[in-house]
N, CA, C and O atoms as a GROMACS GRO file, in nm:
protein
  416
    1MET      N    1  12.705  -2.270   6.917
    1MET     CA    2  12.727  -2.372   6.970
    1MET      C    3  12.600  -2.439   6.936
    1MET      O    4  12.494  -2.380   6.914
    2THR      N    5  12.627  -2.625   6.934
    2THR     CA    6  12.556  -2.668   6.900
    2THR      C    7  12.434  -2.724   6.991
    2THR      O    8  12.451  -2.682   7.106
    3PRO      N    9  12.334  -2.791   6.983
    3PRO     CA   10  12.206  -2.818   7.064
    3PRO      C   11  12.273  -2.919   7.161
    3PRO      O   12  12.253  -2.893   7.280
    4MET      N   13  12.361  -3.047   7.131
    4MET     CA   14  12.405  -3.126   7.215
    4MET      C   15  12.549  -3.077   7.292
    4MET      O   16  12.562  -3.117   7.408
    5ARG      N   17  12.638  -3.008   7.247
    5ARG     CA   18  12.690  -2.866   7.350
    5ARG      C   19  12.626  -2.832   7.462
    5ARG      O   20  12.678  -2.852   7.573
    6LEU      N   21  12.499  -2.772   7.445
    6LEU     CA   22  12.436  -2.693   7.576
    6LEU      C   23  12.369  -2.803   7.638
    6LEU      O   24  12.364  -2.784   7.759
    7VAL      N   25  12.319  -2.904   7.606
    7VAL     CA   26  12.308  -3.011   7.710
    7VAL      C   27  12.417  -3.056   7.780
    7VAL      O   28  12.402  -3.068   7.902
    8TYR      N   29  12.522  -3.082   7.732
    8TYR     CA   30  12.620  -3.108   7.825
    8TYR      C   31  12.660  -2.980   7.920
    8TYR      O   32  12.692  -2.991   8.038
    9LEU      N   33  12.652  -2.877   7.858
    9LEU     CA   34  12.670  -2.793   7.962
    9LEU      C   35  12.567  -2.742   8.071
    9LEU      O   36  12.594  -2.687   8.178
   10ALA      N   37  12.438  -2.776   8.017
   10ALA     CA   38  12.308  -2.787   8.147
   10ALA      C   39  12.327  -2.909   8.221
   10ALA      O   40  12.247  -2.941   8.309
   11LEU      N   41  12.423  -2.977   8.192
   11LEU     CA   42  12.392  -3.096   8.300
   11LEU      C   43  12.518  -3.078   8.375
   11LEU      O   44  12.520  -3.101   8.496
   12ALA      N   45  12.656  -3.027   8.292
   12ALA     CA   46  12.781  -2.961   8.365
   12ALA      C   47  12.723  -2.903   8.548
   12ALA      O   48  12.747  -2.946   8.661
   13ILE      N   49  12.625  -2.764   8.481
   13ILE     CA   50  12.587  -2.703   8.546
   13ILE      C   51  12.537  -2.750   8.705
   13ILE      O   52  12.585  -2.727   8.816
   14TRP      N   53  12.378  -2.851   8.643
   14TRP     CA   54  12.297  -2.892   8.713
   14TRP      C   55  12.423  -2.982   8.802
   14TRP      O   56  12.440  -2.968   8.923
   15GLY      N   57  12.485  -3.052   8.736
   15GLY     CA   58  12.537  -3.143   8.827
   15GLY      C   59  12.645  -3.076   8.922
   15GLY      O   60  12.674  -3.132   9.027
   16ALA      N   61  12.691  -2.983   8.893
   16ALA     CA   62  12.774  -2.869   8.980
   16ALA      C   63  12.696  -2.822   9.122
   16ALA      O   64  12.750  -2.813   9.232
   17VAL      N   65  12.551  -2.792   9.088
   17VAL     CA   66  12.463  -2.693   9.169
   17VAL      C   67  12.368  -2.813   9.284
   17VAL      O   68  12.362  -2.814   9.407
   18HIS      N   69  12.295  -2.912   9.170
   18HIS     CA   70  12.255  -2.963   9.300
   18HIS      C   71  12.286  -3.029   9.407
   18HIS      O   72  12.229  -3.023   9.516
   19PRO      N   73  12.430  -3.127   9.361
   19PRO     CA   74  12.489  -3.223   9.470
   19PRO      C   75  12.517  -3.087   9.515
   19PRO      O   76  12.428  -3.098   9.599
   20MET      N   77  12.559  -2.972   9.535
   20MET     CA   78  12.641  -2.890   9.631
   20MET      C   79  12.523  -2.797   9.683
   20MET      O   80  12.551  -2.708   9.763
   21TYR      N   81  12.384  -2.814   9.637
   21TYR     CA   82  12.273  -2.816   9.770
   21TYR      C   83  12.278  -2.868   9.872
   21TYR      O   84  12.284  -2.819   9.985
   22TRP      N   85  12.273  -3.033   9.818
   22TRP     CA   86  12.279  -3.141   9.953
   22TRP      C   87  12.386  -3.148  10.023
   22TRP      O   88  12.380  -3.175  10.143
   23PHE      N   89  12.487  -3.128   9.969
   23PHE     CA   90  12.622  -3.139  10.058
   23PHE      C   91  12.648  -2.984  10.167
   23PHE      O   92  12.672  -3.010  10.285
   24VAL      N   93  12.646  -2.878  10.141
   24VAL     CA   94  12.575  -2.796  10.193
   24VAL      C   95  12.502  -2.793  10.302
   24VAL      O   96  12.526  -2.778  10.422
   25SER      N   97  12.389  -2.813  10.225
   25SER     CA   98  12.281  -2.832  10.359
   25SER      C   99  12.322  -2.925  10.455
   25SER      O  100  12.302  -2.885  10.570
   26HIS      N  101  12.380  -3.051  10.444
   26HIS     CA  102  12.441  -3.160  10.497
   26HIS      C  103  12.496  -3.076  10.599
   26HIS      O  104  12.441  -3.058  10.708
   27MET      N  105  12.609  -3.021  10.564
   27MET     CA  106  12.725  -3.009  10.650
   27MET      C  107  12.654  -2.860  10.759
   27MET      O  108  12.679  -2.860  10.880
   28ALA      N  109  12.580  -2.759  10.702
   28ALA     CA  110  12.497  -2.679  10.749
   28ALA      C  111  12.443  -2.736  10.906
   28ALA      O  112  12.474  -2.699  11.019
   29GLN      N  113  12.341  -2.848  10.854
   29GLN     CA  114  12.275  -2.917  10.993
   29GLN      C  115  12.326  -2.996  11.072
   29GLN      O  116  12.266  -3.021  11.177
   30ASN      N  117  12.422  -3.043  11.051
   30ASN     CA  118  12.524  -3.163  11.140
   30ASN      C  119  12.643  -3.091  11.148
   30ASN      O  120  12.696  -3.027  11.057
   31PRO      N  121  12.691  -3.107  11.290
   31PRO     CA  122  12.799  -3.114  11.334
   31PRO      C  123  12.934  -3.194  11.237
   31PRO      O  124  12.933  -3.299  11.172
   32GLY      N  125  13.035  -3.102  11.260
   32GLY     CA  126  13.153  -3.196  11.174
   32GLY      C  127  13.233  -3.156  11.074
   32GLY      O  128  13.350  -3.184  11.048
   33GLY      N  129  13.139  -3.072  11.013
   33GLY     CA  130  13.164  -2.976  10.843
   33GLY      C  131  13.186  -3.086  10.778
   33GLY      O  132  13.110  -3.182  10.766
   34LEU      N  133  13.350  -3.067  10.712
   34LEU     CA  134  13.356  -3.162  10.579
   34LEU      C  135  13.374  -3.322  10.587
   34LEU      O  136  13.331  -3.400  10.502
   35SER      N  137  13.445  -3.358  10.708
   35SER     CA  138  13.452  -3.490  10.776
   35SER      C  139  13.325  -3.542  10.808
   35SER      O  140  13.304  -3.662  10.787
   36GLY      N  141  13.253  -3.482  10.847
   36GLY     CA  142  13.078  -3.539  10.905
   36GLY      C  143  13.037  -3.566  10.778
   36GLY      O  144  12.956  -3.658  10.762
   37LEU      N  145  13.091  -3.485  10.657
   37LEU     CA  146  13.005  -3.616  10.519
   37LEU      C  147  13.016  -3.701  10.497
   37LEU      O  148  12.950  -3.802  10.474
   38ILE      N  149  13.160  -3.654  10.505
   38ILE     CA  150  13.286  -3.784  10.480
   38ILE      C  151  13.195  -3.883  10.556
   38ILE      O  152  13.100  -3.942  10.504
   39ASP      N  153  13.230  -3.894  10.673
   39ASP     CA  154  13.192  -3.991  10.787
   39ASP      C  155  13.023  -4.034  10.752
   39ASP      O  156  12.984  -4.139  10.804
   40ALA      N  157  12.922  -3.953  10.663
   40ALA     CA  158  12.781  -4.030  10.666
   40ALA      C  159  12.797  -4.092  10.540
   40ALA      O  160  12.706  -4.167  10.508
   41TRP      N  161  12.934  -4.071  10.426
   41TRP     CA  162  12.943  -4.184  10.352
   41TRP      C  163  12.948  -4.306  10.343
   41TRP      O  164  12.947  -4.372  10.239
   42TYR      N  165  12.954  -4.340  10.442
   42TYR     CA  166  12.990  -4.465  10.571
   42TYR      C  167  12.944  -4.550  10.622
   42TYR      O  168  12.988  -4.659  10.659
   43VAL      N  169  12.776  -4.466  10.633
   43VAL     CA  170  12.711  -4.517  10.766
   43VAL      C  171  12.653  -4.608  10.780
   43VAL      O  172  12.604  -4.639  10.889
   44ASN      N  173  12.640  -4.707  10.628
   44ASN     CA  174  12.592  -4.834  10.633
   44ASN      C  175  12.640  -4.860  10.516
   44ASN      O  176  12.712  -4.792  10.442
   45ASP      N  177  12.584  -4.993  10.501
   45ASP     CA  178  12.627  -5.090  10.325
   45ASP      C  179  12.604  -5.014  10.217
   45ASP      O  180  12.686  -4.994  10.127
   46SER      N  181  12.473  -4.962  10.225
   46SER     CA  182  12.435  -4.930  10.101
   46SER      C  183  12.500  -4.812   9.998
   46SER      O  184  12.505  -4.792   9.877
   47THR      N  185  12.562  -4.729  10.157
   47THR     CA  186  12.564  -4.557  10.149
   47THR      C  187  12.725  -4.608  10.083
   47THR      O  188  12.758  -4.564   9.973
   48THR      N  189  12.828  -4.711  10.168
   48THR     CA  190  12.960  -4.744  10.147
   48THR      C  191  12.962  -4.770  10.013
   48THR      O  192  13.048  -4.708   9.950
   49GLY      N  193  12.856  -4.884   9.922
   49GLY     CA  194  12.886  -4.956   9.859
   49GLY      C  195  12.819  -4.833   9.692
   49GLY      O  196  12.833  -4.866   9.574
   50LEU      N  197  12.750  -4.695   9.745
   50LEU     CA  198  12.759  -4.624   9.617
   50LEU      C  199  12.878  -4.487   9.653
   50LEU      O  200  12.914  -4.408   9.565
   51THR      N  201  12.920  -4.481   9.778
   51THR     CA  202  13.084  -4.383   9.783
   51THR      C  203  13.170  -4.511   9.665
   51THR      O  204  13.244  -4.475   9.573
   52TRP      N  205  13.150  -4.607   9.685
   52TRP     CA  206  13.267  -4.694   9.588
   52TRP      C  207  13.278  -4.706   9.463
   52TRP      O  208  13.375  -4.719   9.387
   53ASP      N  209  13.133  -4.698   9.445
   53ASP     CA  210  13.085  -4.754   9.264
   53ASP      C  211  13.137  -4.558   9.245
   53ASP      O  212  13.248  -4.549   9.193
   54LEU      N  213  13.078  -4.435   9.276
   54LEU     CA  214  13.138  -4.335   9.223
   54LEU      C  215  13.244  -4.341   9.194
   54LEU      O  216  13.289  -4.341   9.080
   55THR      N  217  13.329  -4.349   9.344
   55THR     CA  218  13.497  -4.382   9.298
   55THR      C  219  13.555  -4.428   9.209
   55THR      O  220  13.644  -4.377   9.142
   56ILE      N  221  13.486  -4.576   9.200
   56ILE     CA  222  13.569  -4.581   9.087
   56ILE      C  223  13.497  -4.518   8.932
   56ILE      O  224  13.550  -4.562   8.830
   57ALA      N  225  13.422  -4.453   8.921
   57ALA     CA  226  13.353  -4.451   8.802
   57ALA      C  227  13.437  -4.324   8.788
   57ALA      O  228  13.485  -4.298   8.677
   58ALA      N  229  13.460  -4.234   8.905
   58ALA     CA  230  13.532  -4.072   8.895
   58ALA      C  231  13.712  -4.130   8.843
   58ALA      O  232  13.775  -4.071   8.755
   59ILE      N  233  13.766  -4.251   8.919
   59ILE     CA  234  13.872  -4.255   8.868
   59ILE      C  235  13.881  -4.324   8.700
   59ILE      O  236  13.958  -4.294   8.609
   60ALA      N  237  13.784  -4.416   8.706
   60ALA     CA  238  13.747  -4.430   8.534
   60ALA      C  239  13.747  -4.298   8.455
   60ALA      O  240  13.798  -4.303   8.343
   61LEU      N  241  13.696  -4.178   8.499
   61LEU     CA  242  13.659  -4.100   8.423
   61LEU      C  243  13.802  -4.021   8.360
   61LEU      O  244  13.822  -3.979   8.246
   62THR      N  245  13.908  -4.020   8.502
   62THR     CA  246  13.992  -3.958   8.509
   62THR      C  247  14.103  -4.034   8.439
   62THR      O  248  14.180  -3.953   8.387
   63VAL      N  249  14.129  -4.124   8.423
   63VAL     CA  250  14.197  -4.187   8.315
   63VAL      C  251  14.136  -4.166   8.183
   63VAL      O  252  14.229  -4.143   8.106
   64TRP      N  253  14.027  -4.163   8.121
   64TRP     CA  254  13.975  -4.146   8.009
   64TRP      C  255  14.024  -4.001   7.988
   64TRP      O  256  14.111  -3.980   7.904
   65VAL      N  257  13.969  -3.892   8.067
   65VAL     CA  258  14.023  -3.724   8.053
   65VAL      C  259  14.186  -3.761   8.036
   65VAL      O  260  14.233  -3.670   7.968
   66VAL      N  261  14.268  -3.835   8.063
   66VAL     CA  262  14.395  -3.823   8.093
   66VAL      C  263  14.458  -3.841   7.932
   66VAL      O  264  14.538  -3.774   7.865
   67ALA      N  265  14.387  -3.956   7.910
   67ALA     CA  266  14.442  -4.064   7.788
   67ALA      C  267  14.381  -3.950   7.671
   67ALA      O  268  14.452  -3.923   7.574
   68GLU      N  269  14.238  -3.883   7.688
   68GLU     CA  270  14.218  -3.781   7.580
   68GLU      C  271  14.288  -3.658   7.550
   68GLU      O  272  14.311  -3.598   7.446
   69THR      N  273  14.312  -3.640   7.660
   69THR     CA  274  14.384  -3.486   7.665
   69THR      C  275  14.477  -3.479   7.611
   69THR      O  276  14.502  -3.384   7.537
   70VAL      N  277  14.588  -3.618   7.639
   70VAL     CA  278  14.711  -3.669   7.604
   70VAL      C  279  14.705  -3.696   7.401
   70VAL      O  280  14.801  -3.675   7.328
   71GLN      N  281  14.592  -3.737   7.362
   71GLN     CA  282  14.591  -3.808   7.246
   71GLN      C  283  14.594  -3.625   7.176
   71GLN      O  284  14.683  -3.554   7.128
   72ARG      N  285  14.462  -3.608   7.202
   72ARG     CA  286  14.440  -3.452   7.143
   72ARG      C  287  14.494  -3.330   7.190
   72ARG      O  288  14.456  -3.226   7.136
   73ARG      N  289  14.583  -3.326   7.285
   73ARG     CA  290  14.636  -3.192   7.306
   73ARG      C  291  14.595  -3.067   7.334
   73ARG      O  292  14.655  -2.960   7.323
   74ALA      N  293  14.462  -3.099   7.381
   74ALA     CA  294  14.352  -3.060   7.443
   74ALA      C  295  14.328  -3.012   7.580
   74ALA      O  296  14.221  -3.012   7.640
   75TRP      N  297  14.458  -2.967   7.626
   75TRP     CA  298  14.434  -2.953   7.778
   75TRP      C  299  14.348  -2.901   7.870
   75TRP      O  300  14.339  -2.933   7.989
   76LEU      N  301  14.282  -2.813   7.805
   76LEU     CA  302  14.154  -2.757   7.883
   76LEU      C  303  14.047  -2.848   7.933
   76LEU      O  304  13.968  -2.801   8.016
   77GLY      N  305  14.035  -2.952   7.902
   77GLY     CA  306  13.969  -3.072   7.904
   77GLY      C  307  14.071  -3.146   8.056
   77GLY      O  308  14.025  -3.258   8.080
   78LEU      N  309  14.165  -3.117   8.135
   78LEU     CA  310  14.215  -3.142   8.256
   78LEU      C  311  14.125  -3.100   8.375
   78LEU      O  312  14.106  -3.170   8.475
   79VAL      N  313  14.064  -2.959   8.348
   79VAL     CA  314  13.987  -2.902   8.441
   79VAL      C  315  13.846  -2.995   8.478
   79VAL      O  316  13.769  -2.972   8.571
   80ALA      N  317  13.837  -3.113   8.370
   80ALA     CA  318  13.708  -3.215   8.454
   80ALA      C  319  13.753  -3.268   8.562
   80ALA      O  320  13.677  -3.300   8.654
   81ILE      N  321  13.915  -3.289   8.567
   81ILE     CA  322  13.945  -3.345   8.686
   81ILE      C  323  13.918  -3.322   8.834
   81ILE      O  324  13.878  -3.415   8.904
   82PRO      N  325  13.939  -3.189   8.889
   82PRO     CA  326  13.913  -3.136   8.976
   82PRO      C  327  13.748  -3.132   9.020
   82PRO      O  328  13.695  -3.162   9.128
   83ALA      N  329  13.701  -3.093   8.917
   83ALA     CA  330  13.542  -3.103   8.910
   83ALA      C  331  13.499  -3.182   8.945
   83ALA      O  332  13.400  -3.164   9.015
   84THR      N  333  13.552  -3.334   8.915
   84THR     CA  334  13.503  -3.484   8.971
   84THR      C  335  13.533  -3.490   9.104
   84THR      O  336  13.460  -3.506   9.201
   85PHE      N  337  13.692  -3.472   9.091
   85PHE     CA  338  13.692  -3.502   9.314
   85PHE      C  339  13.621  -3.426   9.359
   85PHE      O  340  13.541  -3.464   9.445
   86CYS      N  341  13.624  -3.316   9.325
   86CYS     CA  342  13.572  -3.157   9.439
   86CYS      C  343  13.440  -3.152   9.429
   86CYS      O  344  13.389  -3.099   9.527
   87ILE      N  345  13.345  -3.196   9.327
   87ILE     CA  346  13.214  -3.160   9.303
   87ILE      C  347  13.169  -3.336   9.283
   87ILE      O  348  13.114  -3.398   9.374
   88GLY      N  349  13.194  -3.382   9.183
   88GLY     CA  350  13.136  -3.498   9.196
   88GLY      C  351  13.120  -3.531   9.047
   88GLY      O  352  13.109  -3.432   8.975
   89VAL      N  353  13.114  -3.677   8.971
   89VAL     CA  354  13.086  -3.742   8.840
   89VAL      C  355  12.956  -3.625   8.769
   89VAL      O  356  12.932  -3.564   8.665
   90SER      N  357  12.921  -3.638   8.856
   90SER     CA  358  12.760  -3.605   8.777
   90SER      C  359  12.786  -3.452   8.686
   90SER      O  360  12.718  -3.414   8.590
   91CYS      N  361  12.911  -3.374   8.752
   91CYS     CA  362  12.978  -3.242   8.713
   91CYS      C  363  13.081  -3.237   8.603
   91CYS      O  364  13.089  -3.151   8.514
   92GLY      N  365  13.177  -3.364   8.625
   92GLY     CA  366  13.289  -3.369   8.557
   92GLY      C  367  13.252  -3.424   8.465
   92GLY      O  368  13.243  -3.351   8.366
   93LEU      N  369  13.222  -3.541   8.448
   93LEU     CA  370  13.160  -3.605   8.323
   93LEU      C  371  13.072  -3.500   8.158
   93LEU      O  372  13.096  -3.487   8.038
   94PRO      N  373  12.976  -3.453   8.251
   94PRO     CA  374  12.949  -3.332   8.146
   94PRO      C  375  13.024  -3.200   8.056
   94PRO      O  376  13.021  -3.147   7.944
   95LEU      N  377  13.093  -3.187   8.189
   95LEU     CA  378  13.179  -3.084   8.198
   95LEU      C  379  13.290  -3.135   8.079
   95LEU      O  380  13.322  -3.069   7.981
   96PHE      N  381  13.342  -3.282   8.116
   96PHE     CA  382  13.451  -3.332   7.994
   96PHE      C  383  13.362  -3.303   7.841
   96PHE      O  384  13.399  -3.257   7.734
   97LEU      N  385  13.240  -3.350   7.885
   97LEU     CA  386  13.145  -3.420   7.727
   97LEU      C  387  13.169  -3.268   7.669
   97LEU      O  388  13.215  -3.270   7.554
   98PHE      N  389  13.151  -3.157   7.717
   98PHE     CA  390  13.149  -3.014   7.669
   98PHE      C  391  13.263  -2.960   7.586
   98PHE      O  392  13.274  -2.927   7.467
   99LEU      N  393  13.358  -2.965   7.706
   99LEU     CA  394  13.491  -2.923   7.629
   99LEU      C  395  13.560  -3.006   7.510
   99LEU      O  396  13.621  -2.939   7.427
  100ARG      N  397  13.557  -3.173   7.489
  100ARG     CA  398  13.606  -3.229   7.449
  100ARG      C  399  13.522  -3.209   7.293
  100ARG      O  400  13.582  -3.222   7.187
  101SER      N  401  13.369  -3.175   7.299
  101SER     CA  402  13.287  -3.140   7.175
  101SER      C  403  13.288  -3.000   7.111
  101SER      O  404  13.186  -2.968   7.050
  102ARG      N  405  13.382  -2.919   7.117
  102ARG     CA  406  13.402  -2.831   7.090
  102ARG      C  407  13.478  -2.828   6.942
  102ARG      O  408  13.564  -2.908   6.905
  103PRO      N  409  13.424  -2.717   6.868
  103PRO     CA  410  13.502  -2.722   6.718
  103PRO      C  411  13.632  -2.698   6.742
  103PRO      O  412  13.671  -2.608   6.816
  104ALA      N  413  13.750  -2.825   6.642
  104ALA     CA  414  13.861  -2.828   6.659
  104ALA      C  415  13.916  -2.639   6.647
  104ALA      O  416  14.034  -2.608   6.661
   0.00000   0.00000   0.00000
C-alpha cells in the first residue's frame, strides 16, 4: 500500500470517528436524539451556513463519485456516498480517494 493510500485511509477513519464522537455526545447530553441534533444545525446563521456549505460539498462529492464510478466501472467507490451522508464529507471524501487510488 502506498503512503498516500495510508494517508487517505487514516483521514477516512479520523473523519468517521471524530465527528461521530461529537454527534453521539450531543445526542446523549440533549433530549431529542437525532432530531435534536438536526435542530442544532439550524440554531443560528453561522451553523445554518456551515450546514448548507457541507450539504453542497456532499452533493458535489456524490456527483463526482457517481461520474468516476460509471467511467471507471469501479463500483466499490459507491460506498463513499452513504459514508458521506451518514457520517460526513470528512469521511466520504478520503474514503473515496482511498478506494479510487487502489491499483487496477
